[in-house]
N, C-alpha and C positions, 0 to 999 in steps of 0.2 A: 888205406888199409881197412878202415871201418866199412867202406862200401863193399869191399871184397868179402869181409866177414858176414855182412848182412846177406849178400848174394849167395854165399855158400850155405848159410842157414836156411834161406828160402828154398834153394834147390833141394836140400835134404828134406825139408818139410813137405815139399811138393811130392817127392818120391814116396814119403811115408803116407801121405794122403791118398796116393794112387794105389799103393801096394799093401796097405794094412787097414785094419778096422779099428785101430787105436782112436781114442777120442781126440778131438782137437786140443783139449787141455793137456792131454798126455804128450801129444806131438809138440806142442808149444814148450813144454818143460824139457823135452828131450833135445830140442834145438837151442835151448838156452834162455828162454823167456820165462819170467816169473809169473806173468799173468796172461791169460788168454786174450784179454783186451789188447794189451801191447802187441802181442804176436799177430793178432788179427789185423790191426792197423798197418803194421809193416807188411804183412802178406798182401793185403789189398793194394797198398801202394806199389808193391813190386809186380804183382800179377794182374791187377785190375779186377780181381774177384775176391770175395771173402773165402776163407778156407773151406767152409761148408759148400759154397757154390762151386768152387774149384773141384772138390771131391765129387759132387753130383754130376759134373760135366765130364769127368774122366772117361766115361764109357763112350762119349760122343766123338772123341778125338779133337774137340774144340778147346781143351784146356791147355794144350801145348803151345 
């Protein structure tokens, strides 16, 4: 169950990173993380990129 919840949060965060200009801190809070650091660690583990790098790559089609 925990893995499912993390995966859902990361999928939602990835969509927000692609579709909005919200700060990473705001996105972290919106998907349930109290700190940007905790969110960034989990996001990197899940996608292999930091949230900022994922966002910067969104236009290249390489982030998916």
